[in-house]
Residue, then its C-alpha position, 0 to 999 in steps of 0.5 A: m848651176h849659177r847659185n854661186k854667181s852674182h845677180e849681174d852674171t846670171e841675169g840673162l841666163s834665167v829661163g824667163s830671159v831666154i824665153r823672152r828672146i825667142d823669135t815667136p813669129s818664126i816658130l809660129f811660121f814653121l808650126g803653121i807650115l808643118l800643120a798645113v803639110a800634115s793636113l794635106q798629107t792626111t787628106g791624101i792630096l800629097l800622095d795624089f800629087a806624088q803620083i802625078i809628079d811620078h807619072a809626069l817626070g818619072s825620074i827622081y833626078l827630075i823630081n828633085l830638080t823641080i823641087g830645087l827650082l821651086s825652092a828658089i820661089v817657095d821656102n825650102v822648109p815647106l817643100v821638104a816637109g811636103a816631099m816627106g809627106m808625098y813619099s813614104l819610107d816604104t817608097y824610098p827607104q831611109d838613106h836612099h839617095f832620093w833623100e840626099l838629092l832632096a836635101y841638096c836640091a832644096g838647099t841649094g836651089g833656093s840660091v838661084l833667086i835671092i828670095g829663095s832662102a831666109a839667108g838671101v832675104a836677110m842679105m838683101g836687107i843687110l847689104r842693100i842688094d836689089f833683087i834685079w841686080y841679083l837676078k842679072k849678076i848672080s842667078l845664072l851663076a847660081l843656076c849653073g852651080y846648082l845644075v853642075g852639082l846635080l850632074s855630079i851627083y848623077l854621075v857618082f850614082h851612075 
């Protein structure tokens, strides 16, 4: 593909140079999360937890609301992976609005606290935003936006 180009033009395009730029700690982090969730699923703990949550909350809206608020503290990747292990496609088939709600809630619930998303943590570092400042000035607005969005989804489906 690059055989007719000079060495200077192709220096950063080789497979070796691309592999050196991969963020290995992030890949290992996500691999660890997925392995941990798979082990919880294999032992049946996630299924038991799903039954407890279903019994306690009952509604898919309350379940996803809770998952979304948890994503403000815990990264949304393990929460979504855990929910995928908790609820099979037999329970909620592909494209069921449970999965749409899960995507919305886990994705936007992380904004309630700045530490709930990788982008928020990066923003704290880049813009030197203090956690307490975000908590006082932005968290309530983010929570209101999250709840209004969830209410809008509820009204559309009902």
